[in-house]
N, C-alpha and C positions, 0 to 999 in steps of 0.2 A: 514381261519386261523388268517389272519390280522383282519379281523372284529370282530371276536371273543376277541382277545386280546385288541383291542381298546375300546369294552363295558366292558371288566374287569378293563381295566385302568380307565376309567370314573366311575365305581362302586365304585372302591377303592377311587378315589379321592372324590368322594361324600361322603363317608361313613368317611374318615380321620376327617373331622371336629368334629365327636363325638366319635372318638375312644380314647379308654383309653392307648391304646398303641400301636406301630406298631414294628413289628419285620421282619428279613429278615433271611433266613438260608438254609442249605442244606442238602440233604437227600440222602439215597440210597434205592433201590428196590431188592428184591429178589421175583420173579413171578414164577408161574407155569401155562403153557399155556392150554386152554380147546376151541381150536378154531375148529369150525366145517365149513370147507369151501370146494368149490368144484373146483378141479384144471382143468384148461383148455386142450384142447388136447395136449397129448404129441408130442413135435416136433420131426421129425423124425420116428414115429411110424405110422403103418397102420393106413389109415383114419377109419376102422371099430372099432378102440380102443375108438373112442369117447371120451367124458368127464368121469373122473374118480373123483367120488366123495369118499372123505377119511375124518377121525377126525383126524386133526392135532395135537392133543393131543398125538396121537400113536407114533409121529415121533418126535416132540419137549417136550423137558422137562423144566428143570429149567431155567429160563432166569435172565439176570442181566440188571441194569440201574440205574441212578440216576437223580437228578435235583437239582433246586432252588426252594425256596416257599417265598411268601410273607404275613405276617398275619397282621389283624386287630382285636384287643381284644376290643370287646363291652361289656364286662362282661359275662353273662350267653351266648350271642349269639356271635359268631365270624366268620369271614371270612378267607380262605387262599386260595390263587392263587398259583397253582403248574405249573411249566416247567418241563417235563420229556423226558429222552431218554431212551428207553428198546432196548434190541437186544434178540433174540431167534436164535439158531444154530440148525440145524438137528441132528439125530443120525445118522451116517453113515451106519450101519447095517441095521437099520429099512428102511431107503430108499431104500437099495438094495432088502430088502424081499418085498418091495412094486412093484418095477421093476418086480421082478419074478412073483408076482401075475398078473400084468396087462399083460404082456408079456409071457406066459406060454412056458416052454421050454428055458428059458433064464437061464442058468445056470452060465455062464461067465459074472457077472457083478462087476464092478470095480467104487467106488465113486471117481469122479474127484475134485469137489468144488462145492460152491454155495449154495442156499437153505437158506441162512440167511434172517431173517424178522428183519426189524428195525422199529421203531415207535417213532415219536416225538409228544409229545401232551402237550396242557394247559387245565386245569380243574380249576373251581373256586368250591370251597365248603363252606357249611356253617356248623359250629361247634357249638353244643349244648352241654354245660356242664352239667353232669349227677350228678358229684360228685364233686363241686368246692371246696376242701380243699385248705389251703393256699400253700402247697407245691406239692400236688398229685392231679391231675385232671383227670377223666374220662370223656369222652364225645361221643357223637354219631356224625356224619358226612355223608354229602352226596352232591353230587353235578353233574354239568353238564360241557361238554367240547369237544374239536376237537381233533383229532388226523391224522396226516399225516403218512400213511403206505406206506412200499413200501418193496420189496423183490428180491433177485437176484435168476436166476434159478438154479435149481439145475441139473447140470451137471454129467453124469455117462457114461459109456462105457458097452454096452453089445455085448461081444465077442470084435469085432473092430468097432462096430457102436456106433457112438455118440448118446445120447440120453438127451434131456432136459426137465425138469419140470419148466413150470411156474408156482409159487406158489400162488401170489396174486398179483392181479393188483395194480398199484400205485394210491392210491385214499387217499381223505379225508372223514374220517369218524367221525361220532357223537357218544359221548362216554356219559355213565350215571354210576354214582356209588353211594354205601351206605357202612358203615362200623362203626367202632369205634375205638377209641384209649385212649391213656393216656399221658398226658404232666406231667413232674417231674421238678419243678424249681429248677435250681443249681446255686444261686446268680444271676449273669446276663446272666444267660444262661439258656435254657429250652430246655431239652431232651424229645423227643418224639418217640412214636412207634404205629404203627396202623395198621390194616387189614382191607381192601374195596374189595368188588365184583364189577368189573368193566364190564360193558355190551359195546362191540364195535360192532357199525353196520355196518358190511362190504356188498360189493357189491355180495361175493361169497357167495355159499350154500343158506341157507334159509334167507339169509340176517341179522342174528344176532349171533354172537361169543362171547363167554365170556372170559375175562383174570382175573383170581385169583391170586391177589398179596397176596404172602404166608407171607411176613413181609416187611415194610416201618418203617424205623428209620432214625433220622437226630436231628440235632440242630438248634434251633433258637436263635440268639443273639438280 
């Protein structure tokens, strides 16, 4: 992650000499998870249980986050450096249902805590203006980045027996994204909104997971 941030900083410093303008801003994210990952062995469950492969989008729904960004406007082609934090929390009832599938006959299941997924990420994106009007601009965007992902074990009780689900291993994953957005100039401020499809390459499952932001919106000063 440090090397990625250093490379991004050098790129922005090199590009700044020809930039028409430089802007800094804040933004918020609302995302829907679509993470297909393989859970590790359930702690406390019989060894015969083995690994459990589940689609995490069946457990996690809407996630929230936000971050900061730095823009370099070069005219038709611009660059945006993002720093983001996103968190997802599980649906308690869905976790209980999963336990009952993994351990047949477990009728008394109580969700205790945990199961939260957190991600810190840095991305650098190119922005290509498709409709560069004076006030309103439509653009296509795409880029690369790195994400630091971690999760807390989901802790439940099956009867009187504690059961713990390790969700995802703590790791640094590569990300790729493509999407589109709009910029609206408001005097000295620019309001933007965009939708991006993000591919997050995790160790679990098939090695590729997808996180689909429903909406990203923010202000650039």
